[in-house]
TORPAMI-411708 format. One line per field, with one value per atom (N, C-alpha, C): residue in three letters; chain; atom name; x, y, z. Coordinates in Angstrom, 3 decimals, m for minus. Each point is the difference from the previous one (the first is absolute). Layout:
resn = [ALA, ...];
chain = [A, ...];
name = [CA, ...];
u = [X, ...];
v = [Y, ...];
w = [Z, ...];
% end
This chain:
resn = [UNK, UNK, UNK, UNK, UNK, UNK, UNK, UNK, UNK, UNK, UNK, UNK, UNK, UNK, UNK, UNK, UNK, UNK, UNK, UNK, UNK, UNK, UNK, UNK, UNK, UNK, UNK, UNK, UNK, UNK, UNK, UNK, UNK, UNK, UNK, UNK, UNK, UNK, UNK, UNK, UNK, UNK, UNK, UNK, UNK, UNK, UNK, UNK, UNK, UNK, UNK, UNK, UNK, UNK, UNK, UNK, UNK, UNK, UNK, UNK, UNK, UNK, UNK, UNK, UNK, UNK, UNK, UNK, UNK, UNK, UNK, UNK, UNK, UNK, UNK, UNK, UNK, UNK, UNK, UNK, UNK, UNK, UNK, UNK, UNK, UNK, UNK, UNK, UNK, UNK, UNK, UNK, UNK, UNK, UNK, UNK, UNK, UNK, UNK, UNK, UNK, UNK, UNK, UNK, UNK, UNK, UNK, UNK, UNK, UNK, UNK, UNK, UNK, UNK, UNK, UNK, UNK, UNK, UNK, UNK, UNK, UNK, UNK, UNK, UNK, UNK, UNK, UNK, UNK, UNK, UNK, UNK, UNK, UNK, UNK, UNK, UNK, UNK, UNK, UNK, UNK, UNK, UNK, UNK, UNK, UNK, UNK, UNK, UNK, UNK, UNK, UNK, UNK, UNK, UNK, UNK, UNK, UNK, UNK, UNK, UNK, UNK, UNK, UNK, UNK, UNK, UNK, UNK, UNK, UNK, UNK, UNK, UNK, UNK, UNK, UNK, UNK, UNK, UNK, UNK, UNK, UNK, UNK, UNK, UNK, UNK, UNK, UNK, UNK, UNK, UNK, UNK, UNK, UNK, UNK, UNK, UNK, UNK, UNK, UNK, UNK, UNK, UNK, UNK, UNK, UNK, UNK, UNK, UNK, UNK, UNK, UNK, UNK, UNK, UNK, UNK, UNK, UNK, UNK, UNK, UNK, UNK, UNK, UNK, UNK, UNK, UNK, UNK, UNK, UNK, UNK, UNK, UNK, UNK, UNK, UNK, UNK, UNK, UNK, UNK, UNK, UNK, UNK, UNK, UNK, UNK, UNK, UNK, UNK, UNK, UNK, UNK, UNK, UNK, UNK, UNK, UNK, UNK, UNK, UNK, UNK, UNK, UNK, UNK, UNK, UNK, UNK, UNK, UNK, UNK, UNK, UNK, UNK, UNK, UNK, UNK, UNK, UNK, UNK, UNK, UNK, UNK, UNK, UNK, UNK, UNK, UNK, UNK, UNK, UNK, UNK, UNK, UNK, UNK, UNK, UNK, UNK, UNK, UNK, UNK, UNK, UNK, UNK, UNK, UNK, UNK, UNK, UNK, UNK, UNK, UNK, UNK, UNK, UNK, UNK, UNK, UNK, UNK, UNK, UNK, UNK, UNK, UNK, UNK, UNK, UNK, UNK, UNK, UNK, UNK, UNK, UNK, UNK, UNK, UNK, UNK, UNK, UNK, UNK, UNK, UNK, UNK, UNK, UNK, UNK, UNK, UNK, UNK, UNK, UNK, UNK, UNK, UNK, UNK, UNK, UNK, UNK, UNK, UNK, UNK, UNK, UNK, UNK, UNK, UNK, UNK, UNK, UNK, UNK, UNK, UNK, UNK, UNK, UNK, UNK, UNK, UNK, UNK, UNK, UNK, UNK, UNK, UNK, UNK, UNK, UNK, UNK, UNK, UNK, UNK, UNK, UNK, UNK, UNK, UNK, UNK, UNK, UNK, UNK, UNK, UNK, UNK, UNK, UNK, UNK, UNK, UNK, UNK, UNK, UNK, UNK];
chain = [A, A, A, A, A, A, A, A, A, A, A, A, A, A, A, A, A, A, A, A, A, A, A, A, A, A, A, A, A, A, A, A, A, A, A, A, A, A, A, A, A, A, A, A, A, A, A, A, A, A, A, A, A, A, A, A, A, A, A, A, A, A, A, A, A, A, A, A, A, A, A, A, A, A, A, A, A, A, A, A, A, A, A, A, A, A, A, A, A, A, A, A, A, A, A, A, A, A, A, A, A, A, A, A, A, A, A, A, A, A, A, A, A, A, A, A, A, A, A, A, A, A, A, A, A, A, A, A, A, A, A, A, A, A, A, A, A, A, A, A, A, A, A, A, A, A, A, A, A, A, A, A, A, A, A, A, A, A, A, A, A, A, A, A, A, A, A, A, A, A, A, A, A, A, A, A, A, A, A, A, A, A, A, A, A, A, A, A, A, A, A, A, A, A, A, A, A, A, A, A, A, A, A, A, A, A, A, A, A, A, A, A, A, A, A, A, A, A, A, A, A, A, A, A, A, A, A, A, A, A, A, A, A, A, A, A, A, A, A, A, A, A, A, A, A, A, A, A, A, A, A, A, A, A, A, A, A, A, A, A, A, A, A, A, A, A, A, A, A, A, A, A, A, A, A, A, A, A, A, A, A, A, A, A, A, A, A, A, A, A, A, A, A, A, A, A, A, A, A, A, A, A, A, A, A, A, A, A, A, A, A, A, A, A, A, A, A, A, A, A, A, A, A, A, A, A, A, A, A, A, A, A, A, A, A, A, A, A, A, A, A, A, A, A, A, A, A, A, A, A, A, A, A, A, A, A, A, A, A, A, A, A, A, A, A, A, A, A, A, A, A, A, A, A, A, A, A, A, A, A, A, A, A, A, A, A, A, A, A, A, A, A, A, A, A, A, A, A, A, A, A, A, A, A, A, A, A, A, A, A, A];
name = [N, CA, C, N, CA, C, N, CA, C, N, CA, C, N, CA, C, N, CA, C, N, CA, C, N, CA, C, N, CA, C, N, CA, C, N, CA, C, N, CA, C, N, CA, C, N, CA, C, N, CA, C, N, CA, C, N, CA, C, N, CA, C, N, CA, C, N, CA, C, N, CA, C, N, CA, C, N, CA, C, N, CA, C, N, CA, C, N, CA, C, N, CA, C, N, CA, C, N, CA, C, N, CA, C, N, CA, C, N, CA, C, N, CA, C, N, CA, C, N, CA, C, N, CA, C, N, CA, C, N, CA, C, N, CA, C, N, CA, C, N, CA, C, N, CA, C, N, CA, C, N, CA, C, N, CA, C, N, CA, C, N, CA, C, N, CA, C, N, CA, C, N, CA, C, N, CA, C, N, CA, C, N, CA, C, N, CA, C, N, CA, C, N, CA, C, N, CA, C, N, CA, C, N, CA, C, N, CA, C, N, CA, C, N, CA, C, N, CA, C, N, CA, C, N, CA, C, N, CA, C, N, CA, C, N, CA, C, N, CA, C, N, CA, C, N, CA, C, N, CA, C, N, CA, C, N, CA, C, N, CA, C, N, CA, C, N, CA, C, N, CA, C, N, CA, C, N, CA, C, N, CA, C, N, CA, C, N, CA, C, N, CA, C, N, CA, C, N, CA, C, N, CA, C, N, CA, C, N, CA, C, N, CA, C, N, CA, C, N, CA, C, N, CA, C, N, CA, C, N, CA, C, N, CA, C, N, CA, C, N, CA, C, N, CA, C, N, CA, C, N, CA, C, N, CA, C, N, CA, C, N, CA, C, N, CA, C, N, CA, C, N, CA, C, N, CA, C, N, CA, C, N, CA, C, N, CA, C, N, CA, C, N, CA, C, N, CA, C, N, CA, C, N, CA, C, N, CA, C, N, CA, C, N, CA, C, N, CA, C, N, CA, C, N, CA, C, N, CA, C, N, CA, C, N, CA, C, N, CA, C, N, CA, C, N, CA, C, N, CA, C, N, CA, C, N, CA, C, N, CA, C, N, CA, C, N, CA, C, N, CA, C, N, CA, C, N, CA, C];
u = [7.962, 0.575, m0.504, m0.319, m0.584, m1.532, m0.690, m1.572, 0.296, 1.069, m0.024, 0.354, 0.849, 0.551, m1.724, m0.343, m1.174, m1.335, 0.255, m1.282, 0.608, 0.633, 1.089, m0.455, 0.032, 0.060, 0.986, m0.189, 1.787, m0.070, 0.961, m0.282, 0.371, 0.322, 0.103, m1.189, m1.074, m1.207, m1.206, m0.785, m0.978, m1.284, m0.556, m0.874, m1.108, m0.247, m0.647, m1.426, m0.959, m1.338, m0.533, m0.810, m0.630, m1.749, m0.244, m1.481, m0.019, 0.744, m0.343, 0.820, m0.494, 0.461, 0.355, m0.706, m0.388, 1.078, m1.146, 0.733, 1.614, 0.211, 1.335, 0.907, m0.267, 0.864, 0.314, m1.540, m0.067, 1.186, 0.007, 1.101, 1.329, 0.129, 1.502, 0.122, m0.943, 0.504, 0.315, m0.724, 0.201, 1.582, 0.296, 1.578, 0.688, 0.081, 0.885, 0.211, m0.982, 0.243, 0.502, m0.496, 1.116, 1.146, 0.594, 1.339, 0.486, m0.175, 0.620, 0.266, m1.171, 0.179, m1.085, 0.465, m1.670, m0.550, 0.685, m0.701, m1.008, 0.389, m0.889, m1.394, m0.136, m0.757, m1.223, 0.837, m0.857, m0.380, 0.539, m0.981, m1.083, 0.336, m1.299, m1.426, 0.359, m0.204, m1.140, 0.938, m0.456, m0.923, 0.307, m0.415, 1.387, m0.248, 0.964, m0.089, 1.447, 0.257, m0.237, m0.816, 0.196, 0.503, 1.236, 0.480, m0.890, 0.082, m0.719, 0.817, m0.854, 0.564, m1.161, 0.669, m0.907, m0.231, m1.244, m0.078, m1.256, 0.205, m0.806, m0.762, 0.760, m0.474, m0.755, 0.241, m0.954, 1.088, m0.099, 0.717, m0.532, 1.085, m0.597, 1.623, m0.392, 1.049, 0.699, 1.187, 1.502, 0.226, 0.238, 0.528, 1.006, 0.589, 1.019, 1.295, m0.216, 1.456, 0.281, m1.226, 0.444, 0.523, 0.061, 0.114, 1.316, 0.441, 1.262, 0.194, 1.312, 0.689, m1.074, m0.740, m0.466, m1.450, m0.634, m1.316, 0.527, 1.131, 0.810, 0.148, 0.256, 0.567, m1.546, m0.813, m1.565, m0.461, 0.080, m0.482, 0.863, 1.021, 1.376, m1.180, 0.065, m0.535, m1.489, m0.465, m1.649, 0.208, 0.781, 0.374, 0.536, 0.777, 0.661, m1.433, m0.295, m1.421, m1.049, m0.367, m0.604, 0.375, 1.283, 0.888, m0.202, 0.432, m0.269, m1.585, m0.659, m1.361, m0.233, 0.370, m0.710, 1.010, 1.378, 0.861, m0.657, m0.783, m0.567, m1.003, m0.925, m1.471, 0.510, m0.670, 0.158, m0.621, 0.407, m0.393, m1.537, m0.824, m1.067, m0.725, 0.771, m0.676, 0.692, 1.147, 0.609, m0.876, m0.461, m0.689, m1.522, m0.855, m1.136, 0.347, 1.422, m0.026, 0.533, 0.575, 0.687, m0.172, m1.541, m0.755, m0.449, m0.427, m0.430, 0.770, 0.928, 0.941, 1.162, m0.550, 1.090, 0.612, 1.093, 0.625, m0.884, m0.303, m1.442, m1.062, m0.529, m1.169, m0.040, 1.357, 0.084, 0.016, 0.769, 0.613, 0.261, 0.918, 0.327, 0.271, m0.207, 0.189, m1.195, m0.635, m0.779, m0.576, m0.339, m1.156, m1.675, m0.941, m0.885, m1.083, 0.086, m0.613, 0.875, 1.391, 0.875, m0.278, 0.180, m0.195, m0.973, m1.361, m1.377, 0.146, 0.440, 0.217, 0.855, 1.286, 0.644, m0.769, m0.424, m0.678, m1.241, m0.889, m0.978, 0.204, 1.320, 0.566, 0.622, 0.642, 0.371, m1.085, m0.851, m1.082, m0.520, m0.758, m0.318, 0.781, 1.498, 0.969, 0.201, m0.173, m0.179, m1.089, m1.320, m1.230, 0.248, 0.296, 0.548, 1.135, 0.707, 1.347, m0.853, m0.873, m0.856, m0.916, m0.619, m1.066, 0.841, 1.111, 0.851, 0.588, 0.266, 0.628, m1.021, m1.323, m1.055, m0.974, 0.342, m0.898, m0.888, m0.548, m0.812, m0.261, 1.092, 0.043, 0.429];
v = [m7.159, m1.585, m0.831, 0.384, m0.756, m0.883, 1.150, m0.430, m1.082, m0.082, m1.207, m1.152, 0.136, m1.287, m0.384, 0.829, m0.408, m0.895, 0.666, m0.213, m1.417, m0.417, m1.053, m1.637, m0.870, m1.313, m0.777, m0.924, m1.090, m1.039, m0.105, m1.342, m1.014, 0.213, m1.525, m0.285, 0.453, 0.013, m0.054, m0.825, 0.341, 0.991, 0.418, 1.266, m0.672, 1.239, m0.553, 0.392, m0.661, 0.249, 0.150, 1.333, 0.363, 0.209, m0.212, 0.097, 1.341, 0.147, 1.178, m0.050, 0.298, m0.006, m1.427, m0.654, m1.205, m0.654, 0.901, m0.132, 0.456, 1.278, 0.122, m1.126, m0.409, m0.849, m1.545, m0.209, m1.435, 0.003, 1.419, 0.363, m0.560, 1.321, m0.292, m1.275, m0.904, m1.238, m1.050, m0.020, m0.606, 0.182, 1.133, 0.423, m0.501, 0.148, m0.300, m1.234, m0.956, m1.577, m0.580, 0.618, m0.578, 0.444, 1.292, 0.676, m1.118, m0.723, m0.832, m1.364, m0.331, m1.723, 0.009, m0.055, m0.294, m1.405, m0.852, m1.130, m0.016, 0.876, 0.377, 0.735, 0.763, 0.741, m1.323, m0.889, m1.273, m0.650, m0.367, m0.720, 1.055, 0.677, 1.197, 0.161, 0.051, m0.058, m1.274, m0.804, m1.693, m0.669, 0.375, m1.092, m0.558, m0.551, m1.076, m1.426, m0.686, m0.910, m1.456, m0.597, m1.067, m1.282, m0.092, m1.912, m0.888, m0.751, m1.104, m1.200, m0.993, m1.109, m0.821, m0.752, m1.151, m1.181, m0.499, m1.462, m0.186, m1.370, m0.615, 1.138, 0.529, 0.978, 0.726, 0.443, 0.920, 1.107, 1.219, 0.818, 0.607, m0.630, 0.321, 0.899, 1.131, 0.609, m0.895, 0.340, m0.284, 0.456, m1.404, 0.454, 0.858, 0.918, 0.630, m0.751, m1.269, m0.733, m0.335, 0.068, m0.163, 1.189, 1.210, 1.160, m0.323, 0.504, m0.070, 1.553, m0.210, 1.781, 0.798, m0.124, 0.524, 0.501, m0.936, 0.380, 0.810, m0.253, 1.209, 1.114, 0.141, 1.308, 0.660, m0.568, 0.738, 0.384, m0.952, 0.460, 1.716, m0.417, 0.985, 1.465, m0.091, 0.881, 0.608, m0.599, m0.071, 0.621, m0.215, 0.513, 1.663, m0.068, 1.405, 0.822, 0.207, 0.391, 0.159, m0.911, m0.041, 1.231, m0.101, 0.964, 1.500, 0.220, 1.033, 0.745, m0.740, 0.768, 0.201, m0.844, 0.332, 1.186, m0.065, 1.303, 1.234, m0.190, 1.246, 0.385, m0.465, 0.409, 0.606, 0.921, 0.759, m0.966, 0.229, m0.983, m0.237, 0.933, m0.091, m0.833, 0.331, m1.149, m1.332, 0.041, m1.237, m0.852, 0.322, m0.771, m0.271, 0.607, m0.121, m1.064, 0.013, m0.981, m1.006, 0.156, m1.321, m1.386, m0.068, m0.979, m0.890, 0.804, 0.212, 0.012, 0.656, 0.752, m1.084, m0.715, m1.113, 0.619, m0.521, 0.919, m0.597, m1.327, m0.817, 0.751, 0.290, 1.059, 1.588, 0.382, 1.545, m0.036, m0.923, m0.504, 1.835, 0.253, 1.314, 0.082, m0.987, m0.058, 0.564, 1.032, 0.789, 0.006, m1.239, m0.076, 0.174, 0.274, 0.536, m0.928, m1.048, m0.701, 0.238, m0.115, m0.047, 1.576, 0.878, 1.268, 0.288, m0.520, 0.156, m0.699, m1.341, m0.485, 0.935, 0.361, 0.740, 1.227, 0.723, 1.436, m0.142, m1.070, m0.318, m0.174, m0.798, m0.119, 1.094, 0.894, 0.809, 1.280, 0.290, 0.710, m0.559, m1.287, m0.742, 0.317, 0.152, 0.105, 1.067, 0.852, 1.604, 0.553, m0.462, 0.120, m0.899, m1.056, m0.716, 1.111, 0.282, 0.966, 1.357, 0.681, 1.322, m0.287, m1.301, m0.081, m0.519, m0.648, 0.248, 0.992, 0.952, 1.356, 0.766, 0.088, 0.860, m0.868, m1.234, m1.020, m0.485, 0.472, m0.907, m1.441, m0.548, m1.381, m0.818];
w = [m2.764, 0.180, 0.429, 1.562, 0.852, m0.526, m0.587, m0.524, m1.078, m0.707, m1.276, 0.936, 1.278, 0.566, 0.715, 0.476, 0.596, m0.706, m1.270, m0.591, m1.194, 0.174, m1.059, 0.668, m0.922, 0.562, 0.026, 0.934, 0.452, m1.537, m0.597, m0.632, 0.361, 1.808, 0.772, 0.636, m0.023, 0.422, m0.557, 0.189, m0.949, m0.003, m0.661, 0.047, 1.362, 0.593, 1.461, m0.242, 0.311, m0.185, 1.288, 0.238, 1.117, m0.213, m1.207, m0.160, m1.067, m0.097, m1.261, m1.088, m1.303, m1.256, m0.191, m0.142, m0.368, m1.540, m0.862, m1.242, m0.377, 0.849, m0.046, 0.595, 1.047, 0.988, m0.789, m1.010, m0.774, m0.779, m1.129, m1.001, 0.794, 1.267, 0.249, 0.431, 0.578, 0.523, m1.359, m0.732, m1.375, m0.396, m0.087, m0.896, 1.852, 0.869, 0.765, 0.065, m0.250, 0.187, m1.074, m1.516, m0.826, m0.360, 1.211, m0.367, 1.018, 0.917, 0.850, m0.429, m0.779, m0.462, m1.015, m1.136, m0.646, m0.221, 0.691, 0.641, 0.891, 1.101, 1.107, m0.419, m1.096, m0.852, m0.365, m0.508, m0.666, 0.974, 1.045, 1.152, 0.695, m0.028, 0.458, m1.140, m1.189, m1.063, m0.359, m0.165, m0.027, 1.143, 1.446, 0.824, 0.019, 1.549, 0.510, m0.692, 0.025, m0.593, 1.157, m0.197, 1.096, m0.406, 0.640, m0.341, m0.106, m1.386, m0.086, m0.657, 0.049, m0.769, m0.420, m0.850, m0.403, 0.790, 0.046, 1.236, m1.121, m0.560, m0.823, m0.721, m0.853, m1.318, 0.575, 1.512, 0.572, 0.523, m0.110, 0.415, 1.732, 0.897, 1.380, 0.490, 1.195, 0.647, 0.449, 0.031, 0.929, 0.964, 1.052, 1.277, 0.043, 1.201, 0.147, m0.325, 0.372, 0.017, m1.244, m1.360, m1.402, m0.706, 0.445, m0.352, m0.936, m1.303, m0.603, m0.049, m0.662, 0.180, m0.681, m1.253, m0.683, 0.931, 0.380, 1.196, 0.872, 0.761, 0.958, m0.704, m1.070, m0.948, 0.367, m0.899, 0.073, 1.483, 0.801, 1.177, 0.680, 0.070, 0.174, m0.419, m1.608, m0.422, 0.617, m0.162, 0.749, 1.519, 0.534, 1.609, m0.251, m0.940, m0.465, m0.457, m1.084, m0.201, 1.248, 0.456, 1.453, 0.924, 0.194, 0.804, m0.523, m1.137, m0.523, 0.186, m0.508, 0.122, 1.220, 1.052, 1.468, 0.485, m0.380, 0.684, m0.914, m0.843, m0.904, 1.144, 0.773, 0.676, 0.941, 0.455, 1.374, 1.183, 1.195, 0.941, 0.215, m0.089, m0.480, m0.766, m1.207, m1.128, m0.388, 0.716, 0.408, 1.037, 0.854, 1.067, m0.645, m1.018, m0.319, m0.941, m0.959, m0.887, 0.111, 1.065, 0.391, 0.176, 0.277, 0.375, m1.418, m1.050, m1.405, m1.249, 0.321, m1.234, m0.603, m0.482, m0.743, m1.614, m0.116, m1.506, m0.916, 0.042, m0.993, m0.156, 1.295, m0.257, m0.236, 0.209, m0.372, m1.379, m0.645, m1.086, m0.962, 0.026, m0.121, m1.728, m0.815, m1.034, m0.722, 0.712, m0.486, m1.357, m0.324, m1.126, 0.419, m0.847, 0.599, 1.198, m0.059, 1.065, 1.105, 0.024, 1.690, 0.182, m0.765, 0.238, 0.888, m0.675, 0.866, 0.836, 0.524, 1.311, 1.273, m0.862, 1.040, 0.196, m1.076, 0.604, 1.042, m0.449, 0.864, 1.471, m0.225, 1.662, 0.636, m0.709, 0.571, 0.116, m0.407, 0.481, 1.011, m0.138, 1.291, 1.439, m0.585, 1.456, 0.304, m0.760, 0.210, 0.697, m0.052, 0.210, 1.929, 0.049, 1.474, 0.545, m0.465, 0.849, 0.003, m0.578, 0.172, 1.222, m0.059, 1.070, 1.302, m0.017, 0.969, 0.743, m0.587, 0.365, 0.586, m0.974, 0.614, 1.230, 0.471, 0.864, m0.471, m1.218, m0.297, m0.326, 0.122, m0.101, 1.301];
% end
């Protein structure tokens, strides 16, 4: 009975990524995010929405004091999505990714282009991490 408990996953915490079994983690992460709020998944898949307005028939970014209720809801969803992604990383991977890991760059929509970009970033990070552990970097 205790073995079953130690091998299970919590529905309250995102799947933890420690640098191993990336494909398994990715699938679990997609299901986890969709189960919390499908809108979170869409934020991650489609990237962030930058609040804009039309000025002289040109779309420009709004200042924070111009945000309406819809803008605030979208920004809150983006912050929640980013928090879930950050909470899923081990401290070592969080440190490595924290400077460069943006929800829109990770784009967990897993289209082939986005998947290639994230996979390449992941592989580069693993090499850096292993280099740090071995002292070669």
